[in-house]
N, C-alpha and C positions, 0 to 999 in steps of 0.2 A: 466399477467406475475407475477411470484412470486417475493417477496422482494429479495431473494438471486439471482435470475436470473437477476434482474435489477442491482444489485451490480456487478455481473460478467460481464455484458455487458459494464458497465462503465470502470471497471478495465482493460478489454481487450484493451481499447482505449489508455491507458497510454503509450506514446512512450518510446522506449528504451532510456535511458539516462535521464529520467524524473521520478519524484515521485509525489505523492499526499498524502493527509491525509484522515483518516477515516471520519472526519467531512466534507471534501470537497466531498467525494463520497456520503455521506448521503444527502448533499444539492443537488448534481447533480441528484439524483433519486427522489427528492421531499420529502425527509424525514429528514429534518435538525436536528431533535433531536434524531436521531437513529445511531450515530457514533459507539456506543458499539455493536449494532446489525450488523453493517457492519463488525466489527471485527469478530463476531461469524460466519457470512457468509463466510468470507475469511478463517477462521480456518477450515472450512469444504469444502474447495475448491475441487471440483470434478475433476478438470483438471489442476493439477499443471504443469506449463510449458506453457500451453495455456492461462491460466488466471494468469498474473504476479502479484500475491498477495504480492510478496516481495517489490513491488514499492509503497506500502501503509504504511505510517508512522503515528506516533503521531503528534499532532498539532504543537509541537515545533521542529519537524524534527528528533526526536529520533527514533531509531530502536525499535522494540518491543521485549520484553523478551520472549513472548509467540509465536514467529514465528513457525508456525505449522510444517514446513518442515526442521527442523534441528537446531532451535534456533537462537539466535542473530548473532553468527559468520557466520552461513550459509546465513542469510539475508544480512549481510555485504558483503560477498563474491559475492553473486549474484548481488548486486548493483554495486560493483566495476567492475564486468564483464560487466555490462551495461554502464560503463564509469562514474558512479556517485561517487564523492568523499565522503567518510565517515570519519569524524574527529576521533581523538583518543578517545573522550568521546562518540562515537557512535551516532553522529548527522549528518544530511545532511542539507546543507544550502538551505532552500526553496526559497530564493531569486534568487538563481542560477538554481536549479534543479526542482523547483516547477511547477506543472501542475495542473490547476484547483484549485489553493489555494487562 
């Protein structure tokens, strides 16, 4: 199975109302030093909507400026639609909403 497919398989498992980090996805697929590559895989998400890449954040809970499907505001809206609170400064509390972190 390809690296990207392993990333997509993990990200598909993130429940609605939860988020995780690029590093947590990398660790979950057995590639703990590949968080940047996780980001690239998600940037080329072949099935937006089916693979909820908007639920993957930076390690401090920040939204990504490079969200591939509409930018930071689109990611914020998708997370809020999932029931995830996003602070004014564009962060999610991983202690509350974190999954696999």
